[in-house]
C-alpha positions in Angstrom: 2.3 -17.2 -7.5 2.2 -13.4 -7.4 3.7 -11.7 -4.4 1.8 -8.8 -3.1 3.4 -6.6 -0.3 2.0 -3.6 1.6 4.9 -1.5 2.8 3.9 0.9 5.5 5.7 3.5 7.4 4.7 3.0 11.0 3.0 0.3 13.0 -0.6 -0.4 13.8 -1.1 0.5 17.5 -4.6 -0.8 18.1 -5.4 -4.6 18.2 -8.6 -4.2 16.1 -6.6 -2.8 13.2 -4.1 -5.6 13.4 -6.9 -8.2 13.6 -8.6 -6.8 10.5 -5.3 -6.9 8.5 -4.6 -10.4 9.8 -8.0 -11.6 8.6 -7.4 -10.3 5.1 -3.8 -11.7 5.1 -5.3 -15.1 5.9 -7.8 -14.8 3.1 -5.3 -13.6 0.6 -3.0 -16.7 1.1 -5.3 -18.6 -1.3 -4.4 -16.1 -4.1 -1.0 -14.7 -3.6 2.1 -14.5 -1.3 0.9 -11.6 0.8 2.8 -9.7 3.4 2.7 -6.5 5.3 6.1 -4.9 5.9 6.2 -2.2 8.6 9.1 0.2 8.5 9.9 2.6 11.4 8.5 6.1 11.2 11.1 8.8 11.3 10.9 10.6 14.7 10.1 14.3 14.4 9.6 17.0 17.1 6.0 18.2 17.9 6.2 21.1 15.6 8.6 20.1 12.8 9.9 22.5 10.3 9.4 22.0 6.5 13.1 21.0 6.3 12.7 18.4 9.0 9.6 17.0 7.4 11.4 16.8 4.0 14.4 15.0 5.6 12.1 12.5 7.3 10.2 11.8 4.1 13.5 11.3 2.3 14.7 8.8 4.9 11.4 7.0 4.9 11.3 6.9 1.1 14.8 5.4 1.0 13.7 2.7 3.5 10.5 2.0 1.5 12.4 1.6 -1.8 15.0 -0.7 -0.3 12.0 -2.9 0.9 10.2 -3.1 -2.5 13.0 -4.9 -4.3 12.2 -5.7 -7.9 8.4 -5.2 -7.8 5.9 -3.0 -9.5 5.3 -0.2 -7.0 2.0 1.4 -6.3 2.1 4.4 -4.0 -1.0 5.6 -2.1 -1.3 9.4 -2.3 -4.1 11.9 -2.5 -3.0 13.2 -6.0 -3.0 9.6 -7.3 -5.7 8.2 -9.6 -8.9 6.8 -8.2 -9.8 3.4 -9.5 -12.9 1.3 -9.1 -12.5 -2.1 -7.5 -12.9 -3.7 -11.0 -10.2 -1.4 -12.5 -7.8 -2.2 -9.6 -8.4 -5.9 -10.2 -7.7 -5.5 -13.9 -4.5 -3.7 -13.2 -3.3 -6.4 -10.8 -4.3 -9.1 -13.3 -2.6 -7.4 -16.2 0.6 -7.1 -14.3 0.5 -10.8 -13.4 -0.4 -11.9 -17.0 2.5 -9.8 -18.3 5.0 -11.5 -16.1 5.3 -9.3 -13.1 6.1 -11.5 -10.1 5.7 -8.9 -7.3 3.6 -5.8 -6.6 4.3 -3.5 -3.6 1.8 -1.0 -2.3 3.5 1.8 -0.3 1.7 3.8 2.4 3.6 6.7 3.8 3.7 8.2 7.2 1.3 10.9 8.5 3.3 13.4 6.4 2.8 11.3 3.3 5.5 10.3 0.8 8.5 12.1 -0.7 8.3 13.3 -4.3 11.1 10.9 -5.2 9.0 7.9 -4.1 5.9 9.2 -6.0 7.9 9.9 -9.1 9.6 6.5 -9.1 6.4 4.5 -8.6 4.8 2.6 -11.5 1.4 3.9 -10.4 0.0 6.5 -8.0 -3.2 5.3 -6.4 -5.8 7.4 -4.5 -8.4 5.7 -2.4 -10.5 8.8 -2.2 -10.3 12.6 -2.2 -11.2 12.3 1.5 -8.4 11.9 4.1 -8.3 8.7 6.2 -6.1 7.7 9.2 -3.2 5.6 8.0 -4.4 2.7 10.1 -7.8 2.7 8.3 -6.2 3.2 4.9 -4.1 0.0 5.5 -7.2 -2.0 6.3 -9.1 -0.6 3.4 -6.2 -1.4 1.1 -6.0 -5.0 2.4 -9.7 -5.3 1.7 -9.4 -3.9 -1.8 -6.6 -6.3 -2.7 -8.7 -9.2 -1.4 -11.7 -7.9 -3.4 -9.5 -7.6 -6.5 -8.4 -11.2 -6.3 -12.0 -12.3 -5.7 -13.0 -10.4 -8.9 -10.1 -11.9 -10.9 -11.1 -15.4 -9.7 -14.9 -14.8 -10.1 -15.6 -15.2 -6.4 -18.8 -14.4 -4.7 -17.3 -11.7 -2.4 -17.7 -8.9 -4.9 -21.2 -7.9 -5.7 
């Protein structure tokens, strides 16, 4: 069974975000080994310098890459490629068919992801040209992964 991880920098603070992710995690158990791995956000001062941000992104990136293990890595970033739900399902299905045993989606902190993380990813994914809070992006990603598996398995969820 395919393993799918969402690796996030930072925690969900509000219960309603956690509840939404937990619901999709429960639904996804029928299709894959699914988990959400939360990594600590690097602490920065209120007005960080560019060098401080770069250092934080580097540390967060190293932590994220140590968590992905031997999986195909998708990073969420604004400069990534936008995919329809159908195309995302095709990408996930193709990886599984070709022998990939694990896929990790990485969501960065409020400052994003380091260039190293982006350059070493198998795929850069953009959810939209719009900006979303990281908490909402996580819920949206969980929903899209669930939708992808519904499409792959010809479920009724996707219309």
